[in-house]
N, C-alpha and C positions, 0 to 999 in steps of 0.2 A: 682542544689540545692536539687531536690527532691531525687536524687541518694544519695546524702550525708546524707540526713535524714534517708533513709532506712538502710544505712551502720550504722549509729549510732543506730538505733532501734535494728538492727541485733546484734551488738556488745553488746547492753545493755541487751537484753534477753540472749544471750549466757553468759554474765557475771553473770547473776542471777543464771543460772544453775550451774556454776562453784562455786559460793558462797555457794549455797545449798550442793553441793557435799563436799565443805570443811568442812561445819558444820558437816555434817553427818560422814565424815571420822574421825573427831576429837571426835565425840560422841560415834560411835560404831566400827570404824575401816574400811579400805577400803574393806577388804575381806567380812565383813558381810553386807556392804552397797550394796543395790540393786538399779537398775534404778526405781524400783516401789517405794522405799524410797523417791527418789528425785521427782518423779510425785506427791506423797502424799504431801511432803512438800511444793511444789510450786503450787499444785493443777492445774496441767497441764496434757495434754494427752500425750500418748507414741508418737503420731505423731508430737507433738511439740517438744518432746525431739529429736527425730531422724532428725528433721529438722536442728538441730544445731550439733548434735554428732551422729556418726553411731555406737557407741558402748561405753561400759564402759571404756576399755583401751584408747579410744580416748579422753574421758572426763579426764582421769588421766593425759594424756600427756598435755592437756590444762591447767590443774591445776598447773602442775610442770612448764610450760612456764610462767604462771602468777607469780609465785614465783620468777622465774629467773629475770623477767622484774622489779618486786617490788625492788629486792636487787641490781640489776645493776644500776638502776637510781641514786642513790647516791654515787656510786662508781666511775662512769665514769669521773665526774668532777675532782676527786682527781688525777686520772691517767693522765688526759690530761692537768693538771695544770703545765706549764713549769717553773713556779717560784719556785716549790717545788723540794727539793732534794729527792734522792732515800729513804733515812731514813725517811724523812718527809712523803713521800707517803705511805710507808709501815706502819708507825704509824697511818696515817689518815685512811688507809685500816682497820686496826684493831679497831680503835676507832669508825669508822662509823658502823662496824658490832656489836660492843658492845652497841652503841647507839640505834640501830634498835632493839636489843633484849630487852633493857631497856624499850623502847617505847611500846613494846608488852608484857611486863613482865607478866601482869596478865593472858593473854591469853596463853602464854608459860607455865606458872605454872600450870594452870588449865588443859591444854591439854597434858602436858608432859607424863602423865602416859599411856594415851591411844596411844600416838605416838610411845612408845617404846614397845607396844605389838606385838605378832605375826601377828595380824590382819592387822597391818600397815607396815609389813616387806617390802612388795613390794614397798610401797610408798616411805619408807625410802631410799631404795637402788636406786630408780629412781631419787629421790631428790639428793642424794649424788652424783650420776653420773652427773646430770645436773649442779650442783654446781662445780664439778670438770671441766666440759666442759667450764663453763662461767668464772670461776675465775682463773684458771690455767694460761691462756695466759696473763691475767692482771697482775698477781704476777710476771710471768716470765719477763715481759716488765720492771717491776720496778727493778728486779734483775739486768737485763742487764744494766740499767741506773746506778745502783750502782757500777757495775764492771767498767763502764766508768769513774765514779767519783773516783774510787780508794777506795771505802769504803767496797765493797764486793769482795771476791776472790773465789767464787764458780766456780768449774770447768765445771759444766752442766747447764748453764743458761736456756737452752730450757726445761729442766725437772725441773727447780727450783719451778715453781708454783705447780706441782703435789706433790712434796716433802713437801712444806710447808702446803698444804691443807691436806695431809695425816695426819700431825703432829696435825693440828688444829682439824681435825675430831676425831682424838684419844683423844685429850684434851677434846673436847666437850662430847664424849661418857663417858669418865671417870668422868667428872663433873656431867653429868646427872645421872649416877648410883649413885654417892654420894648423890645427892640432893634427888633422889627418895627413898633412903633408910632411909631418916630421919623420925623419928617417935615421937621425943620429943624435948622440948626446951634445954635439956641437950645435945641431939645429935647435935643440931645446933651449939651450943657453942664449942663443942668438935671438929666439922668437919671444922670449919673456917680455922684453920691452915692447915689441910689436903688439902683443896681446894686450898688455896693460894700456897701451895708448889707444886701442880700439875701444877697450872698455871705458876709459875716461872720456873719450870723444863722444860716444853715444850717451853716456850719463850727462855730460855737460849740455848736449843737445836737448835732452829732455828737460833739464833745468831751464834752459833759455826759452823753449817753447811754452812752458808753464808760467814763465815770469817768476820763478822761484829764486830765492837767495843762492849765490854761487856756492858750490861745494856742500849743498845741504843734503844731497842724496847719497845713498850708499855706494861706496866703492869697494871692490875686492882688493885686499892688500897684495903685495909682491909675494909674500909667503904662500898666500893661497893659490896664486897663479903658478907658483913653481911646484906646489903639490900636484896640480893637474899635469904639468909638463913632465915631471919626474915619473908619473904613472903611466905615461905613454910608452908603448913598446918601441924599441929602436928601429924597427922596420915594419913595413906592413906584411900581414900574413900571406903565405903563398896562396 
């Protein structure tokens, strides 16, 4: 019992350091964040920090692992549900990711500009790599099921997950660029159609690559796009 308590205390303290690093990365960027910033934020000694992490890169790896676990948890039940068809699983996969983004919409919008700065380039690259490693096998598993069911005809099922993720990441980066460029209410109204067109273009590309039925995959509606547009500030922060 005592060992369990100590393990929980250790995990709790480690989690506090990761949370502080997360806040600092999003407020000033990974490159500018220092271990000293974390010590000041948590009011702990350097010895306390190094008890849990031996370096700043080690802390970054723990942060990325935390994100991976947060996202993986709601996706696995969909993948493992034997009652769902491949198309239902793929749509559930996309819908779950959208729901997670909506649930953290305020944080995403607030932190979006710093996330796409050069100071967080390393973090973005590592997160993208972790996402690929985590999600590609899950998506490939769905595609293989779809081939068995006769709804997909893709010739490279083992690589399907990587291809789908490459498209999704491209779509995400394009959408982020459009949203971050908004400066006025007029821009928001004008950009709705562009954002929707990008969304539909990428989803149609995924359908065609898989040989799936047309319009079988999840599409965000106009109202959902408008919610994101309206939530954007009218100008970039100074």
